[in-house]
C-alpha positions in Angstrom: -15.6 30.2 41.6 -17.3 31.7 44.7 -19.8 34.4 43.1 -21.8 36.4 45.8 -25.4 37.3 45.1 -27.9 39.8 46.6 -29.7 36.8 47.9 -30.2 36.4 51.5 -29.3 32.9 53.0 -31.8 31.0 54.9 -31.4 29.4 58.3 -32.1 25.9 58.3 -32.7 23.0 60.4 -32.3 19.2 60.3 -34.6 17.1 62.1 -32.2 14.3 63.5 -33.5 11.0 65.3 -34.8 12.0 68.7 -34.0 10.1 72.2 -32.9 6.7 72.8 -34.4 4.9 75.6 -32.9 1.8 77.0 -34.7 -0.4 79.3 -34.0 -4.1 80.6 -37.7 -4.9 81.7 -40.4 -7.6 80.9 -42.9 -7.0 78.0 -45.6 -9.1 76.3 -44.9 -12.0 74.5 -45.3 -11.5 70.5 -43.9 -13.0 67.2 -40.2 -11.9 66.5 -37.5 -12.2 64.4 -34.1 -13.7 64.8 -30.7 -12.2 64.9 -27.6 -14.5 65.8 -25.1 -11.6 65.6 -25.0 -7.9 65.5 -24.8 -7.7 61.8 -28.0 -9.9 61.3 -29.5 -7.5 63.8 -28.6 -4.5 61.7 -29.9 -5.9 58.7 -33.4 -6.6 60.3 -33.6 -3.2 61.7 -32.6 -1.7 58.2 -35.7 -3.8 56.6 -38.1 -3.0 59.1 -37.0 1.0 58.5 -37.4 0.3 54.5 -40.6 -1.3 55.3 -41.9 1.8 57.4 -42.7 -0.5 60.4 -43.5 1.2 63.3 -43.0 -1.9 66.3 -40.0 -4.4 65.7 -39.5 -7.5 68.0 -36.1 -9.3 67.4 -35.0 -12.4 69.6 -31.2 -12.1 70.0 -29.2 -15.2 70.7 -25.8 -13.6 70.3 -23.6 -11.9 73.1 -26.1 -10.3 75.3 -23.2 -8.2 76.9 -21.6 -7.2 73.3 -25.3 -6.2 72.4 -25.9 -3.9 75.6 -22.8 -2.0 74.5 -23.3 -1.7 70.8 -26.9 -2.0 70.0 -26.8 2.3 69.5 -24.1 1.9 66.9 -26.2 -1.3 65.1 -29.3 1.0 64.8 -27.3 4.1 64.0 -25.6 2.0 61.2 -29.2 0.5 60.0 -30.4 4.0 59.7 -27.2 5.2 57.3 -27.9 2.3 55.0 -30.5 4.4 53.0 -30.1 8.3 53.2 -33.8 8.9 52.5 -35.3 6.9 55.3 -32.3 7.8 57.7 -33.8 11.5 57.4 -37.7 10.8 57.5 -37.1 9.0 61.0 -38.6 11.4 63.8 -37.8 9.3 67.0 -37.3 6.1 68.0 -36.5 4.0 71.4 -36.1 0.4 72.3 -35.7 -2.0 75.1 -33.8 -5.2 75.7 -35.8 -7.9 78.0 -33.1 -10.7 79.0 -34.7 -14.4 79.3 -33.4 -17.9 79.2 -30.3 -16.9 77.9 -31.7 -14.7 74.9 -32.0 -11.0 74.6 -35.4 -9.9 73.3 -35.3 -6.7 71.5 -38.5 -3.9 71.1 -37.6 -0.9 68.5 -40.4 1.5 68.4 -40.0 3.8 65.3 -41.9 7.2 64.4 -41.5 8.6 61.1 -42.2 12.3 59.7 -43.2 10.4 56.3 -45.4 7.6 56.0 -44.9 4.9 53.6 -48.2 6.1 51.4 -46.7 9.5 51.4 -43.4 8.5 50.0 -45.3 6.4 47.4 -46.7 10.0 46.3 -43.4 11.4 46.7 -42.3 8.6 43.8 -45.2 9.1 41.7 -45.0 12.9 41.5 -41.1 12.6 41.0 -41.8 10.1 37.9 -44.3 12.4 36.5 -41.9 15.6 36.8 -39.2 13.6 35.1 -41.1 12.5 32.2 -41.7 15.9 31.4 -38.0 17.5 32.4 -35.9 14.5 31.2 -35.3 13.1 27.7 -33.2 9.9 26.9 -30.6 12.0 25.0 -29.5 14.2 28.1 -26.4 13.6 29.6 -25.7 14.0 33.3 -24.8 17.5 32.9 -28.0 18.4 31.7 -30.0 16.2 33.9 -28.4 17.8 37.1 -29.0 21.2 35.8 -32.7 20.8 34.9 -33.5 19.3 38.2 -32.0 21.9 40.4 -33.7 24.7 38.7 -37.0 23.0 38.8 -36.6 22.3 42.4 -35.4 26.2 43.0 -38.5 27.5 41.2 -40.8 25.1 42.4 -40.1 25.5 46.3 -40.0 28.2 48.3 -38.1 28.1 51.9 -40.1 27.4 54.7 -39.2 30.5 57.0 -41.5 29.0 59.7 -39.2 25.8 60.2 -41.9 23.4 59.9 -41.9 21.1 57.1 -39.1 18.7 56.7 -40.3 16.0 54.4 -40.1 15.5 50.2 -43.8 15.0 50.5 -44.5 18.4 52.4 -42.5 20.1 49.9 -44.5 18.9 46.9 -47.6 19.1 48.8 -46.9 22.8 50.1 -44.3 24.1 47.8 -42.3 24.9 51.0 -39.4 23.0 52.8 -36.8 23.8 55.0 -33.2 22.4 53.9 -33.8 18.8 55.0 -37.2 19.1 52.5 -35.2 20.4 49.8 -32.4 17.7 49.9 -34.8 14.8 50.3 -36.7 15.8 47.3 -33.3 16.5 45.4 -32.2 13.0 46.5 -35.2 11.3 45.4 -35.2 13.2 41.9 -31.2 12.7 41.0 -31.7 9.1 41.7 -34.5 8.5 39.7 -33.1 10.4 37.1 -29.9 8.1 37.0 -27.6 10.5 38.9 -26.3 9.0 42.0 -27.2 11.3 44.9 -26.3 11.4 48.7 -27.8 13.6 51.5 -24.9 15.2 53.4 -25.5 16.4 56.8 -23.4 19.0 58.3 -23.8 22.4 59.6 -23.4 26.3 58.3 -22.4 29.4 60.7 -26.2 29.9 61.4 -27.4 26.6 62.0 -27.3 22.6 61.4 -27.7 22.0 57.6 -28.4 19.3 54.9 -27.6 19.4 51.4 -26.6 16.9 48.6 -23.7 14.7 46.7 -24.5 14.2 43.4 -22.0 11.9 40.7 -21.6 13.7 37.4 -19.5 12.2 34.9 -18.0 10.0 37.3 -17.0 12.6 39.9 -18.6 13.6 43.0 -19.7 17.3 43.7 -21.6 19.3 46.2 -24.8 20.6 45.4 -26.6 22.8 48.0 -30.3 23.7 46.5 -31.8 25.5 49.5 -29.0 28.1 49.3 -29.4 28.6 45.4 -33.0 29.3 46.5 -33.5 33.2 47.3 -35.1 34.0 50.6 -37.5 35.7 50.3 -38.8 33.7 47.3 -38.4 35.6 43.8 -40.3 33.9 40.9 -37.9 32.9 38.2 -34.7 33.5 40.3 -32.2 30.8 40.3 -28.7 31.1 42.0 -25.9 28.9 41.1 -23.4 29.9 44.0 -23.7 26.6 45.3 -23.6 24.1 42.2 -21.5 21.3 41.5 -18.8 22.4 44.1 -15.7 20.6 45.4 -14.7 19.9 49.0 -12.6 22.8 49.1 -14.9 25.4 47.7 -17.5 24.1 50.0 -15.7 24.6 53.3 -15.6 28.3 52.7 -19.0 27.9 54.5 -20.2 24.4 55.2 -18.8 21.9 57.4 -19.4 18.2 57.8 -17.9 15.3 60.1 -19.1 12.2 58.5 -17.7 10.1 55.8 -18.5 11.1 52.0 -17.1 10.4 48.5 -14.7 12.6 47.8 -15.2 15.6 45.7 -11.8 17.2 44.7 -12.3 18.2 40.7 -13.5 21.6 40.0 -16.3 21.3 37.8 -15.1 24.2 35.4 -12.4 21.6 34.6 -14.8 18.7 34.3 -17.0 20.7 31.8 -14.0 21.9 29.8 -12.9 18.3 29.3 -16.0 16.7 28.5 -17.0 19.9 25.7 -14.1 18.6 23.5 -15.4 15.4 23.0 -19.2 16.4 23.1 -19.8 19.2 20.2 -23.1 18.0 19.5 -24.0 19.8 22.8 -22.2 23.2 22.3 -24.9 25.1 22.7 -26.0 23.7 26.1 -22.3 24.1 27.6 -22.2 27.8 26.4 -25.4 28.3 28.2 -24.4 26.6 31.4 -20.8 28.7 31.5 -23.2 31.7 31.4 -25.6 30.4 33.9 -22.7 29.6 36.3 -20.8 33.1 35.6 -17.7 31.2 33.9 -18.2 33.3 30.9 -17.3 36.8 33.1 -13.6 35.5 33.7 -12.7 35.6 30.5 -10.5 38.3 28.9 -13.2 39.4 26.4 -15.9 39.9 29.1 -13.5 41.7 31.7 -12.7 45.3 32.4 -9.6 46.1 34.5 -9.3 49.7 34.5 -11.3 52.8 34.0 -10.0 53.1 30.1 -11.1 49.6 29.4 -14.4 50.2 31.1 -15.1 53.3 28.9 -14.2 51.6 25.5 -17.0 48.5 26.4 -19.1 51.7 26.5 -18.1 53.5 23.5 -18.2 50.0 21.5 -21.9 49.1 22.6 -22.6 52.9 21.7 -20.9 52.7 18.3 -22.5 49.3 17.4 -26.2 50.7 18.5 -26.6 47.7 21.4 -28.8 48.8 24.0 -26.3 48.2 26.3 -23.6 45.8 27.7 -22.5 43.1 30.8 -18.8 43.2 32.0 -16.7 42.0 34.9 -15.3 45.0 36.5 -12.0 44.4 38.6 -12.5 48.1 40.1 -15.6 47.1 42.3 -14.9 50.0 45.0 -14.6 52.7 41.9 -17.3 51.5 39.6 -19.8 53.9 40.4 -17.3 56.8 39.9 -15.9 55.5 36.8 -19.4 54.5 34.8 -19.9 58.3 35.7 -16.7 59.5 33.8 -16.9 56.9 30.9 -20.8 58.0 30.3 -19.8 61.8 30.2 -16.6 61.1 27.8 -18.8 59.6 25.4 -21.8 62.0 25.1 -20.8 62.8 21.7 -22.0 59.1 20.8 -25.5 59.9 21.5 -26.0 58.5 25.0 -27.9 60.9 26.8 -28.0 58.6 30.2 -27.5 54.9 31.4 -28.8 52.8 34.1 -26.7 50.2 35.7 -27.0 47.2 37.7 -24.1 46.0 39.9 -23.7 42.7 42.0 -20.3 41.4 43.8 -18.6 38.5 41.7 -16.3 36.5 43.4 -13.9 37.2 46.5 -11.4 39.8 44.8 -13.3 42.8 45.0 -15.0 42.5 41.5 -18.2 43.1 40.3 -20.6 42.2 37.3 -21.8 45.3 35.8 -25.0 45.5 33.3 -25.4 48.5 31.5 -28.5 49.8 29.8 -27.7 52.7 27.5 -30.3 55.6 26.8 -30.2 57.3 23.6 
């Protein structure tokens, strides 16, 4: 289900690796690592990235012509080995110096986040998860509590200056890349396999996450679930554990990622049957995700049904009611008519909050009754 809200969606930005520079020029002699083929070269570069090294020298004894044609691919493949490291590299360049049948490679790397800053991210993530996560929590509970914590803890950086998880935790603000990096760290640390997805939305480039819950992969866009401007205590679930099909309505991506093809509602329905001890959690989850409003008992399709909902609430002494109303374009008129017809029940007036719900013209109506 794609449930619309009144939240304004932020334009995001992704800091992708900067310009590659190639040179066939001499350079100073220095201690270097060795690689005899492209796989060994990729492994050496990947190790340097994980260690957050700023300068790498490698003596390559493989085919020099093949190296010249493939080195960009090798570096990109090394970057892709670890999602987190990949998205904190700010820029890099390389040079190749050929001498005595060997290729001497020098790679210079610049990072948005230092190794010490990443260590601080890891420390804070452990500290937060110690408070949020308990051993008896399952995947569904862990994902929701982390998602909600990030949305409530961060605000979108409309200045588009903060790209890292470190900046997100230090300042409380980040663009989509910072949200996705922090989510990646927290999910993996909590035992939830996660990826960072690079793609685009109509407004700009964008980044979000894939997470594996109950053995199945789902898209999760924490940035787009955070209202802009920030609203304390407000959490949206419009982009919470979505399939590829659901996500493609306004997100695109071109790289290969694990397939997300099982609707989350179906997965939860299946899990509930074998997990009665968490019935209360699943009920609150379904309410948060809006699924309960799809049930017949929480839906009104006609003006008469809407009037009966109001009558039942008035007769029971309730302060109000909430219902999904299928005639969204006529809801205000139908509410006024219903209120006029039940004045005998002691209702003097009413207040209504109306939000779009889904793509079929329905609305979610919350009515407060004034006696």
